[in-house]
mmCIF file of the C-alpha atoms, coordinates in Angstrom:
data_MODEL
# 
_entry.id   MODEL 
# 
loop_
_atom_site.group_PDB 
_atom_site.id 
_atom_site.type_symbol 
_atom_site.label_atom_id 
_atom_site.label_alt_id 
_atom_site.label_comp_id 
_atom_site.label_asym_id 
_atom_site.label_entity_id 
_atom_site.label_seq_id 
_atom_site.pdbx_PDB_ins_code 
_atom_site.Cartn_x 
_atom_site.Cartn_y 
_atom_site.Cartn_z 
_atom_site.occupancy 
_atom_site.B_iso_or_equiv 
_atom_site.pdbx_formal_charge 
_atom_site.auth_seq_id 
_atom_site.auth_comp_id 
_atom_site.auth_asym_id 
_atom_site.auth_atom_id 
_atom_site.pdbx_PDB_model_num 
ATOM 1   C CA . MET A 1 1   ? -14.132 4.819   7.527  1.00 0.00 ? 1   MET A CA 1 
ATOM 2   C CA . THR A 1 2   ? -13.907 8.469   6.867  1.00 0.00 ? 2   THR A CA 1 
ATOM 3   C CA . VAL A 1 3   ? -11.122 10.176  6.782  1.00 0.00 ? 3   VAL A CA 1 
ATOM 4   C CA . ASP A 1 4   ? -11.913 12.310  9.085  1.00 0.00 ? 4   ASP A CA 1 
ATOM 5   C CA . GLU A 1 5   ? -12.819 9.168   11.124 1.00 0.00 ? 5   GLU A CA 1 
ATOM 6   C CA . ILE A 1 6   ? -9.633  7.702   10.630 1.00 0.00 ? 6   ILE A CA 1 
ATOM 7   C CA . TYR A 1 7   ? -7.539  10.515  12.044 1.00 0.00 ? 7   TYR A CA 1 
ATOM 8   C CA . LEU A 1 8   ? -10.120 10.743  14.955 1.00 0.00 ? 8   LEU A CA 1 
ATOM 9   C CA . LEU A 1 9   ? -8.990  6.736   15.536 1.00 0.00 ? 9   LEU A CA 1 
ATOM 10  C CA . ILE A 1 10  ? -5.331  7.683   15.347 1.00 0.00 ? 10  ILE A CA 1 
ATOM 11  C CA . ALA A 1 11  ? -5.259  10.866  17.651 1.00 0.00 ? 11  ALA A CA 1 
ATOM 12  C CA . GLN A 1 12  ? -7.258  9.021   20.096 1.00 0.00 ? 12  GLN A CA 1 
ATOM 13  C CA . ASN A 1 13  ? -4.646  6.143   20.373 1.00 0.00 ? 13  ASN A CA 1 
ATOM 14  C CA . ILE A 1 14  ? -1.789  8.163   20.289 1.00 0.00 ? 14  ILE A CA 1 
ATOM 15  C CA . ALA A 1 15  ? -3.463  10.247  23.338 1.00 0.00 ? 15  ALA A CA 1 
ATOM 16  C CA . ASN A 1 16  ? -4.053  6.869   24.550 1.00 0.00 ? 16  ASN A CA 1 
ATOM 17  C CA . SER A 1 17  ? -0.688  5.707   24.619 1.00 0.00 ? 17  SER A CA 1 
ATOM 18  C CA . VAL A 1 18  ? 1.013   9.123   26.263 1.00 0.00 ? 18  VAL A CA 1 
ATOM 19  C CA . GLN A 1 19  ? 2.384   8.085   29.571 1.00 0.00 ? 19  GLN A CA 1 
ATOM 20  C CA . SER A 1 20  ? 2.361   11.420  30.854 1.00 0.00 ? 20  SER A CA 1 
ATOM 21  C CA . GLU A 1 21  ? -0.386  13.167  32.138 1.00 0.00 ? 21  GLU A CA 1 
ATOM 22  C CA . ASN A 1 22  ? 1.058   16.551  31.521 1.00 0.00 ? 22  ASN A CA 1 
ATOM 23  C CA . TRP A 1 23  ? 2.799   16.606  27.963 1.00 0.00 ? 23  TRP A CA 1 
ATOM 24  C CA . ASN A 1 24  ? 3.541   18.890  25.042 1.00 0.00 ? 24  ASN A CA 1 
ATOM 25  C CA . LYS A 1 25  ? 3.402   17.080  21.489 1.00 0.00 ? 25  LYS A CA 1 
ATOM 26  C CA . ALA A 1 26  ? 3.233   13.477  20.356 1.00 0.00 ? 26  ALA A CA 1 
ATOM 27  C CA . THR A 1 27  ? 4.502   12.247  16.881 1.00 0.00 ? 27  THR A CA 1 
ATOM 28  C CA . LEU A 1 28  ? 3.527   8.964   15.023 1.00 0.00 ? 28  LEU A CA 1 
ATOM 29  C CA . ASN A 1 29  ? 5.491   8.362   11.675 1.00 0.00 ? 29  ASN A CA 1 
ATOM 30  C CA . ILE A 1 30  ? 4.364   5.727   9.551  1.00 0.00 ? 30  ILE A CA 1 
ATOM 31  C CA . GLN A 1 31  ? 5.292   3.892   6.621  1.00 0.00 ? 31  GLN A CA 1 
ATOM 32  C CA . GLY A 1 32  ? 3.457   2.028   4.386  1.00 0.00 ? 32  GLY A CA 1 
ATOM 33  C CA . ASP A 1 33  ? 0.706   1.654   1.610  1.00 0.00 ? 33  ASP A CA 1 
ATOM 34  C CA . ASP A 1 34  ? -2.267  -0.301  0.988  1.00 0.00 ? 34  ASP A CA 1 
ATOM 35  C CA . THR A 1 35  ? -1.345  -3.583  2.234  1.00 0.00 ? 35  THR A CA 1 
ATOM 36  C CA . TYR A 1 36  ? 1.840   -2.749  5.286  1.00 0.00 ? 36  TYR A CA 1 
ATOM 37  C CA . VAL A 1 37  ? 2.040   -0.319  7.951  1.00 0.00 ? 37  VAL A CA 1 
ATOM 38  C CA . ASP A 1 38  ? 5.185   0.041   10.140 1.00 0.00 ? 38  ASP A CA 1 
ATOM 39  C CA . THR A 1 39  ? 4.538   3.151   12.852 1.00 0.00 ? 39  THR A CA 1 
ATOM 40  C CA . THR A 1 40  ? 6.818   4.054   15.412 1.00 0.00 ? 40  THR A CA 1 
ATOM 41  C CA . GLY A 1 41  ? 6.300   7.117   18.274 1.00 0.00 ? 41  GLY A CA 1 
ATOM 42  C CA . GLU A 1 42  ? 7.261   9.569   20.817 1.00 0.00 ? 42  GLU A CA 1 
ATOM 43  C CA . TYR A 1 43  ? 5.837   12.711  22.915 1.00 0.00 ? 43  TYR A CA 1 
ATOM 44  C CA . LEU A 1 44  ? 7.279   15.107  24.280 1.00 0.00 ? 44  LEU A CA 1 
ATOM 45  C CA . ASP A 1 45  ? 6.688   15.358  28.007 1.00 0.00 ? 45  ASP A CA 1 
ATOM 46  C CA . SER A 1 46  ? 5.912   19.010  30.292 1.00 0.00 ? 46  SER A CA 1 
ATOM 47  C CA . ASN A 1 47  ? 10.054  18.815  30.449 1.00 0.00 ? 47  ASN A CA 1 
ATOM 48  C CA . ASN A 1 48  ? 9.772   18.650  26.697 1.00 0.00 ? 48  ASN A CA 1 
ATOM 49  C CA . VAL A 1 49  ? 12.085  15.431  27.157 1.00 0.00 ? 49  VAL A CA 1 
ATOM 50  C CA . ALA A 1 50  ? 11.326  12.868  23.856 1.00 0.00 ? 50  ALA A CA 1 
ATOM 51  C CA . GLN A 1 51  ? 9.399   9.559   25.329 1.00 0.00 ? 51  GLN A CA 1 
ATOM 52  C CA . SER A 1 52  ? 8.973   6.450   23.363 1.00 0.00 ? 52  SER A CA 1 
ATOM 53  C CA . LEU A 1 53  ? 5.458   5.863   22.281 1.00 0.00 ? 53  LEU A CA 1 
ATOM 54  C CA . ASP A 1 54  ? 4.075   2.334   22.464 1.00 0.00 ? 54  ASP A CA 1 
ATOM 55  C CA . VAL A 1 55  ? 2.412   1.606   19.469 1.00 0.00 ? 55  VAL A CA 1 
ATOM 56  C CA . HIS A 1 56  ? 2.332   -1.838  20.456 1.00 0.00 ? 56  HIS A CA 1 
ATOM 57  C CA . ASN A 1 57  ? -0.875  -0.640  22.726 1.00 0.00 ? 57  ASN A CA 1 
ATOM 58  C CA . PHE A 1 58  ? -2.941  0.821   19.653 1.00 0.00 ? 58  PHE A CA 1 
ATOM 59  C CA . ASP A 1 59  ? -6.103  -0.616  18.605 1.00 0.00 ? 59  ASP A CA 1 
ATOM 60  C CA . ALA A 1 60  ? -5.601  -3.393  15.813 1.00 0.00 ? 60  ALA A CA 1 
ATOM 61  C CA . ASP A 1 61  ? -7.877  -1.221  13.548 1.00 0.00 ? 61  ASP A CA 1 
ATOM 62  C CA . VAL A 1 62  ? -5.184  1.488   13.722 1.00 0.00 ? 62  VAL A CA 1 
ATOM 63  C CA . ASP A 1 63  ? -3.168  -0.669  11.066 1.00 0.00 ? 63  ASP A CA 1 
ATOM 64  C CA . PHE A 1 64  ? -6.052  -1.455  8.950  1.00 0.00 ? 64  PHE A CA 1 
ATOM 65  C CA . ALA A 1 65  ? -7.455  2.285   9.484  1.00 0.00 ? 65  ALA A CA 1 
ATOM 66  C CA . ILE A 1 66  ? -4.287  3.906   7.887  1.00 0.00 ? 66  ILE A CA 1 
ATOM 67  C CA . MET A 1 67  ? -3.719  1.649   5.315  1.00 0.00 ? 67  MET A CA 1 
ATOM 68  C CA . GLU A 1 68  ? -7.382  2.341   4.003  1.00 0.00 ? 68  GLU A CA 1 
ATOM 69  C CA . LEU A 1 69  ? -6.412  6.470   4.372  1.00 0.00 ? 69  LEU A CA 1 
ATOM 70  C CA . HIS A 1 70  ? -3.600  5.558   2.090  1.00 0.00 ? 70  HIS A CA 1 
ATOM 71  C CA . GLU A 1 71  ? -6.083  3.903   -0.626 1.00 0.00 ? 71  GLU A CA 1 
ATOM 72  C CA . ILE A 1 72  ? -8.576  6.668   0.228  1.00 0.00 ? 72  ILE A CA 1 
ATOM 73  C CA . THR A 1 73  ? -5.814  9.471   -0.691 1.00 0.00 ? 73  THR A CA 1 
ATOM 74  C CA . THR A 1 74  ? -3.865  8.060   -3.112 1.00 0.00 ? 74  THR A CA 1 
ATOM 75  C CA . GLU A 1 75  ? -6.988  7.557   -5.263 1.00 0.00 ? 75  GLU A CA 1 
ATOM 76  C CA . GLY A 1 76  ? -6.598  7.932   -8.976 1.00 0.00 ? 76  GLY A CA 1 
ATOM 77  C CA . GLY A 1 77  ? -2.702  8.279   -9.099 1.00 0.00 ? 77  GLY A CA 1 
ATOM 78  C CA . ASN A 1 78  ? -2.986  11.371  -6.897 1.00 0.00 ? 78  ASN A CA 1 
ATOM 79  C CA . ASN A 1 79  ? -0.861  12.590  -3.545 1.00 0.00 ? 79  ASN A CA 1 
ATOM 80  C CA . LYS A 1 80  ? 1.529   9.399   -3.625 1.00 0.00 ? 80  LYS A CA 1 
ATOM 81  C CA . TRP A 1 81  ? 3.267   8.630   -0.333 1.00 0.00 ? 81  TRP A CA 1 
ATOM 82  C CA . ASN A 1 82  ? 4.567   6.248   1.749  1.00 0.00 ? 82  ASN A CA 1 
ATOM 83  C CA . LYS A 1 83  ? 5.491   7.719   4.533  1.00 0.00 ? 83  LYS A CA 1 
ATOM 84  C CA . ALA A 1 84  ? 3.621   10.204  6.753  1.00 0.00 ? 84  ALA A CA 1 
ATOM 85  C CA . ILE A 1 85  ? 3.892   12.182  10.103 1.00 0.00 ? 85  ILE A CA 1 
ATOM 86  C CA . PHE A 1 86  ? 0.803   12.338  12.644 1.00 0.00 ? 86  PHE A CA 1 
ATOM 87  C CA . THR A 1 87  ? 1.224   15.602  15.134 1.00 0.00 ? 87  THR A CA 1 
ATOM 88  C CA . LEU A 1 88  ? -1.326  15.519  17.956 1.00 0.00 ? 88  LEU A CA 1 
ATOM 89  C CA . THR A 1 89  ? -1.480  18.280  20.425 1.00 0.00 ? 89  THR A CA 1 
ATOM 90  C CA . PRO A 1 90  ? -2.939  17.783  23.942 1.00 0.00 ? 90  PRO A CA 1 
ATOM 91  C CA . ASP A 1 91  ? -5.245  20.029  23.014 1.00 0.00 ? 91  ASP A CA 1 
ATOM 92  C CA . GLY A 1 92  ? -6.693  17.896  19.840 1.00 0.00 ? 92  GLY A CA 1 
ATOM 93  C CA . ASP A 1 93  ? -5.307  19.863  16.875 1.00 0.00 ? 93  ASP A CA 1 
ATOM 94  C CA . PHE A 1 94  ? -3.359  17.598  15.338 1.00 0.00 ? 94  PHE A CA 1 
ATOM 95  C CA . ASP A 1 95  ? -1.544  17.805  11.156 1.00 0.00 ? 95  ASP A CA 1 
ATOM 96  C CA . MET A 1 96  ? -0.927  15.296  9.408  1.00 0.00 ? 96  MET A CA 1 
ATOM 97  C CA . GLU A 1 97  ? 2.011   15.222  6.796  1.00 0.00 ? 97  GLU A CA 1 
ATOM 98  C CA . PHE A 1 98  ? 2.201   12.888  3.580  1.00 0.00 ? 98  PHE A CA 1 
ATOM 99  C CA . ILE A 1 99  ? 5.895   12.594  2.103  1.00 0.00 ? 99  ILE A CA 1 
ATOM 100 C CA . TRP A 1 100 ? 6.985   10.453  -1.011 1.00 0.00 ? 100 TRP A CA 1 
ATOM 101 C CA . ASP A 1 101 ? 10.660  8.661   0.019  1.00 0.00 ? 101 ASP A CA 1 
ATOM 102 C CA . GLN A 1 102 ? 11.873  6.972   -3.068 1.00 0.00 ? 102 GLN A CA 1 
ATOM 103 C CA . GLU A 1 103 ? 14.676  5.219   -1.722 1.00 0.00 ? 103 GLU A CA 1 
ATOM 104 C CA . LEU A 1 104 ? 12.182  3.340   0.547  1.00 0.00 ? 104 LEU A CA 1 
ATOM 105 C CA . GLN A 1 105 ? 9.993   2.733   -2.436 1.00 0.00 ? 105 GLN A CA 1 
ATOM 106 C CA . ASN A 1 106 ? 12.667  1.267   -4.096 1.00 0.00 ? 106 ASN A CA 1 
ATOM 107 C CA . GLU A 1 107 ? 13.511  -0.958  -1.689 1.00 0.00 ? 107 GLU A CA 1 
ATOM 108 C CA . ILE A 1 108 ? 10.126  -2.387  -1.477 1.00 0.00 ? 108 ILE A CA 1 
ATOM 109 C CA . ASP A 1 109 ? 9.735   -2.873  -5.472 1.00 0.00 ? 109 ASP A CA 1 
ATOM 110 C CA . ARG A 1 110 ? 12.989  -4.914  -4.894 1.00 0.00 ? 110 ARG A CA 1 
ATOM 111 C CA . LEU A 1 111 ? 12.261  -6.868  -1.857 1.00 0.00 ? 111 LEU A CA 1 
ATOM 112 C CA . ALA A 1 112 ? 8.892   -7.505  -4.030 1.00 0.00 ? 112 ALA A CA 1 
ATOM 113 C CA . ASN A 1 113 ? 10.567  -9.047  -6.962 1.00 0.00 ? 113 ASN A CA 1 
ATOM 114 C CA . GLU A 1 114 ? 13.058  -11.312 -4.953 1.00 0.00 ? 114 GLU A CA 1 
# 
């Protein structure tokens, strides 16, 4: 998959999981790397009240696509990230913010060495 195809897949799954016809913004919080992914999410309904996004209804391909996105975007040791935030608006505009969390990485490394 290309990066654009991965972004489209994520956006489609977020939009399909919103339980309201009128919403203002949806956010998918991602933790992961090339080997695992953990996601949570929420959306703001028309009253700007946060509602849980049911990520368990996402296509199984989404986790694999996010792992592939991590592999593509960190190739060559550049753009290190282990967290990301994908924000989607109802008109299809989106933003992807990549974050490096050293504390999270330390915990992952510690658990891997046990």
